[in-house]
C-alpha angles and dihedrals in degrees: 000000000000120000116203121196140166125224107187107300093344121097116207136192131195128185117205110280092008134103120262116260138185121255123200129219116239094173139349090285108023134073133190122222116212102189089067133016097265146105137201132224119203114209118214122216120222091269091053095254120133116227101148136052133180118214106213099209095085095354093259113177118210136188124218115254115207121176134172109280094017117157135079120307107254106203120200121237089257090055091049091053089066089070097052114115147086117286131194133198114206088189094062097017095233137132126215127188121214118201140163114238124175091344094309131109107239131187125203130193125177093243096049136042120249116291133190124250112219117212119239116159121350110299091004124104139169122223105198085222135090089280087071114180126021121195119185122215126216130202123231090275092056098252119140107247105164147345136227119219128196140159106189097272093052121040139184100008101170124218115190121211111245 
């Protein structure tokens, strides 16, 4: 599954279980990927709508899936505040701080500057960094207690809320 989005003038793609990455237009119907050697061609229907794409890496055709309520989850600032806190991973002996700044969820680590967490589904975010995907975990009462991080090569690195 490949999710395609737009953020201002930036076009983004995200394969299931992978981090989000920018794609670049090379014509009105083709885009170049830079994270892998590949491109995409969007196919227009007679009415001008686009419902098919071909990924030119192994010439994989794909059909657009649209369901009721599709689209990224857009959490309110109050919902984002539930994620704020300091998290620790015993596995990699690292701390991360999660804060809300100017209406955006941000993550900080001592070895990297702050970076934005982009909402996908509820409790799931992409980082656009080597950290990749972040999925928060809630207890039975609904409180956020941890998150798992993964980037394709590394999966399910748990960070406990402190």
